[in-house]
C-alpha positions as MATLAB code, in Angstrom:
seq = 'MPIRNQSCSIPSGSIYIGPWSGLKQPTLPQGVGYPQLALKNNDNAGTIDKCDIKYKLAEKVLANANSRAGGVACVAYWVDDCTVTMAIRSQKASNLAIALLGRNSFTASGTVTNEEHVIEKNAVNTVSPNGSVFVPLNRIPDWSVAPVVTNLAGSTTYVLGTDYTLGESGILVPTGSTIVNASSPFTTATMRVSYTALDTLRTDALVTTPQDLSIYCDGFDRASGGQTQTWIYYAKGMVDGMPVIVDDFMNLNATFRILPDTRIPFNASAPVSQYFHQLRG';
ca = [
      89.000   74.947  135.755;
      86.276   73.581  133.797;
      84.316   75.783  131.250;
      81.476   77.643  133.099;
      77.856   75.661  131.947;
      75.485   78.563  132.541;
      72.314   79.038  130.502;
      72.103   82.616  131.071;
      74.910   85.292  129.227;
      75.327   88.589  128.952;
      78.336   89.300  126.254;
      80.380   92.180  126.574;
      83.842   93.235  125.631;
      86.260   95.356  123.595;
      86.417   95.193  119.847;
      89.245   95.704  118.052;
      89.249   96.531  113.994;
      92.116   96.487  111.785;
      93.109   95.681  108.368;
      92.863   92.390  106.796;
      96.812   92.011  106.277;
      96.163   88.923  103.572;
      99.287   87.005  105.333;
      99.977   84.120  107.283;
     102.653   83.356  109.743;
     104.226   79.985  108.608;
     106.913   79.930  111.185;
     104.360   80.123  113.917;
     102.932   76.818  115.240;
      99.944   75.714  113.134;
      97.361   75.284  116.007;
      94.479   73.062  115.099;
      95.231   72.456  111.573;
      95.349   76.068  110.419;
      97.776   78.780  109.627;
      98.404   81.074  112.660;
      96.991   84.299  110.923;
      98.909   87.859  111.299;
      97.010   90.755  113.114;
      97.858   93.961  111.771;
      97.864   97.227  113.461;
      94.308   96.387  115.033;
      93.081   99.344  116.938;
      90.584   99.410  119.939;
      87.284  100.756  118.500;
      86.250  102.189  121.719;
      82.586  101.782  122.949;
      80.443   99.630  121.123;
      77.023   98.535  122.536;
      76.046   95.904  119.995;
      77.879   93.525  117.853;
      75.733   90.750  116.241;
      76.442   88.001  113.585;
      73.795   86.966  111.576;
      73.004   84.506  108.867;
      70.588   84.352  105.781;
      69.699   80.921  104.707;
      68.737   80.343  101.404;
      65.864   77.973  100.749;
      65.189   75.336   97.792;
      61.903   73.593   97.826;
      60.552   70.902   95.567;
      56.956   69.869   95.846;
      55.677   66.851   96.136;
      53.654   65.923   92.811;
      53.561   62.377   93.512;
      50.877   62.911   96.121;
      47.709   64.140   96.284;
      47.859   65.873   99.548;
      50.582   67.769   98.250;
      53.643   68.607  100.667;
      57.232   68.930  100.219;
      59.271   65.997   98.519;
      62.620   67.722   99.137;
      64.133   71.006  100.394;
      67.551   72.220  100.915;
      69.445   75.105  102.735;
      72.491   76.841  102.667;
      74.220   80.025  103.859;
      73.302   82.635  101.505;
      75.050   85.625  103.294;
      76.859   86.456  106.582;
      77.079   89.935  108.165;
      78.430   91.463  111.491;
      76.360   94.514  112.441;
      77.883   96.769  114.965;
      76.877  100.104  116.649;
      80.137  102.321  117.214;
      79.803  104.883  119.693;
      83.236  106.361  119.536;
      84.342  108.840  117.350;
      87.945  107.893  117.228;
      90.157  108.852  113.886;
      90.198  104.938  112.967;
      86.168  104.752  113.119;
      85.634  107.853  111.211;
      87.667  107.114  108.540;
      85.973  103.715  107.994;
      82.771  105.575  108.462;
      83.391  108.091  105.987;
      85.295  106.281  103.204;
      88.005  108.525  104.193;
      91.995  109.317  105.054;
      92.808  111.119  108.166;
      95.384  113.863  108.506;
      96.552  115.127  112.017;
      98.004  118.894  112.457;
      99.355  119.636  115.984;
      98.071  122.655  118.019;
     100.003  125.934  117.051;
      99.822  129.529  115.767;
      98.234  130.488  112.434;
      99.230  133.447  110.865;
      97.701  135.632  108.225;
      95.255  132.924  106.854;
      93.465  134.651  103.928;
      89.791  134.533  103.202;
      87.368  135.913  100.847;
      83.942  137.848  102.151;
      81.067  138.013  100.249;
      78.218  140.116  102.356;
      74.842  139.557  101.014;
      72.162  141.983  101.349;
      69.818  138.823  101.734;
      71.265  135.462  102.783;
      68.747  132.613  103.930;
      71.422  130.991  105.804;
      72.618  133.626  108.414;
      70.006  135.983  109.240;
      70.747  139.978  108.367;
      72.810  139.637  105.319;
      75.806  137.856  107.791;
      78.360  135.627  106.472;
      79.849  132.920  108.754;
      83.593  132.254  107.704;
      85.104  129.134  108.258;
      88.768  128.680  109.525;
      90.811  125.809  108.446;
      91.411  124.533  111.524;
      89.969  124.236  115.158;
      90.491  127.242  117.038;
      91.531  128.094  120.660;
      89.267  131.007  121.275;
      90.831  131.114  124.863;
      93.490  133.073  122.649;
      91.666  136.140  121.053;
      92.428  136.114  117.336;
      93.813  138.966  115.391;
      91.460  139.993  112.437;
      92.868  142.473  109.964;
      92.672  143.779  106.027;
      94.467  141.968  103.529;
      97.270  144.932  103.935;
      97.171  144.268  107.635;
      96.728  147.928  108.087;
      93.631  147.664  109.472;
      92.547  145.658  112.538;
      88.900  144.778  113.177;
      86.987  144.989  116.265;
      85.778  141.636  118.129;
      82.004  142.141  119.323;
      81.665  144.729  116.291;
      83.107  143.569  113.085;
      82.553  139.825  113.713;
      81.937  137.470  116.641;
      83.265  133.780  117.427;
      81.586  130.816  116.246;
      82.635  127.136  117.193;
      84.928  126.739  114.168;
      85.001  130.211  112.454;
      84.009  133.897  112.720;
      80.778  135.686  111.969;
      80.648  138.656  110.019;
      77.360  140.860  110.463;
      75.862  142.981  108.010;
      77.012  146.254  109.760;
      80.708  144.796  109.733;
      83.290  147.210  108.306;
      85.028  144.105  106.956;
      85.724  144.991  103.361;
      83.485  143.044  100.985;
      85.210  141.093   97.915;
      84.141  142.176   94.352;
      83.087  140.143   91.952;
      84.346  137.295   90.808;
      84.696  136.754   94.521;
      88.243  134.973   94.155;
      90.561  137.666   96.011;
      90.622  137.508   99.727;
      89.804  140.804  101.662;
      90.658  139.644  105.130;
      93.425  137.788  106.806;
      93.014  135.675  110.623;
      95.729  135.060  112.728;
      94.744  132.485  115.598;
      95.828  129.744  117.950;
      95.010  126.229  116.597;
      93.966  123.192  118.691;
      95.136  119.525  117.661;
      92.935  119.229  114.755;
      92.092  116.065  113.079;
      90.612  116.441  109.538;
      89.020  113.183  107.641;
      88.208  113.783  103.798;
      85.092  111.479  102.993;
      84.585  109.184  100.174;
      87.986  109.024   98.814;
      88.481  105.064   99.693;
      86.534  102.208   98.840;
      85.461  100.140  101.648;
      88.318   98.386  103.357;
      89.160   94.999  104.006;
      88.934   94.247  107.767;
      89.856   91.516  110.814;
      87.346   91.839  113.579;
      88.512   90.827  117.135;
      86.389   90.852  120.163;
      88.355   90.340  123.423;
      84.848   89.495  125.665;
      83.379   88.634  128.657;
      80.174   87.453  130.019;
      78.485   89.615  132.417;
      76.257   86.487  133.605;
      78.955   83.831  134.192;
      82.027   85.972  134.649;
      83.370   83.514  131.874;
      85.936   84.912  128.929;
      85.409   84.544  125.297;
      87.168   85.370  122.212;
      85.458   86.012  118.553;
      87.584   86.550  115.705;
      86.026   87.415  112.342;
      89.256   86.874  110.015;
      88.076   88.772  106.881;
      85.286   91.214  106.686;
      84.187   94.263  104.197;
      81.395   96.972  104.710;
      80.801  100.378  105.977;
      78.529  102.585  108.061;
      75.210  103.698  106.836;
      75.713  107.245  107.581;
      77.418  109.809  109.426;
      75.667  111.677  112.326;
      76.385  115.438  112.198;
      73.740  116.786  114.765;
      71.934  114.513  117.111;
      70.254  114.775  120.267;
      71.831  111.455  121.692;
      75.190  109.883  122.164;
      76.532  109.529  118.443;
      76.216  106.235  116.794;
      77.567  104.709  113.770;
      75.690  101.746  112.426;
      78.065   99.595  110.518;
      77.182   96.445  108.420;
      80.236   94.462  107.470;
      80.215   91.070  105.010;
      82.148   88.112  106.361;
      83.846   86.838  103.622;
      85.775   83.381  103.479;
      89.286   83.931  104.634;
      90.995   81.610  101.984;
      94.370   81.322  103.843;
      92.495   78.921  106.095;
      92.538   75.507  104.144;
      89.569   73.684  103.886;
      89.626   70.590  105.558;
      86.338   68.115  104.968;
      87.515   65.589  107.416;
      88.166   67.952  110.445;
      86.242   71.315  109.470;
      87.576   74.839  110.378;
      85.831   77.502  109.494;
      86.917   79.883  106.728;
      84.797   82.598  108.607;
      85.113   82.954  112.535;
      85.731   81.493  115.675;
      84.739   81.598  119.280;
      86.505   80.492  122.260;
      84.746   80.406  125.807;
      86.564   79.510  129.068;
];
């Protein structure tokens, strides 16, 4: 079937992001004169509604000093920078690790018994009104199963709705609660919480440097119906922030700098990109 030659194009597709392996597979066919590159643990990044490759051209101009009319005697251009920007919509674990320069850890659902917390009920608290205090739990709770909140000895069971109320990820202790207040220096626990926890993903942020990545688009054209492939061999970068509360679907705006992949040998007589390629069918 001939390649579709249609002037209109609406590119779309799935993005796969994985660590740049730094390896090549010399035992595989060499294709069109460059080594077959290894793809390693590349993960579908979920919904991405923008993926743009952009260049920044540097310009050097020599003025024409030999002409009364002025003008330009010589000009040179070269690619000064090449980036790919993406709008990542999915809160997948791998995306969050990239977004937060973080590491993920996963804990399966189960029962948490006697999780200890220090309570300091302030007379004046500008965060929670009326001197109440929010106590975050170590796991995300499943409130379909009622928690049990006791004093440290377990001899007193506190009453839901009176001594505490439920938040999304912890409990709120109001100012009139009978839960015992910790004493200075507020390092000794005075409350235990037993609850059922959901599957919980924890991402510890700002603990790594930006990863070396390979980015692959398994694409299609909504206008022509054709199939496409775009492979960015080697990229490095990060997102510009992490939304916590927004009034729209979450968006991780990512910018990755495209670097040359020196696994691909430069051949001046038959140039093959060290940056990326695209296939269309």
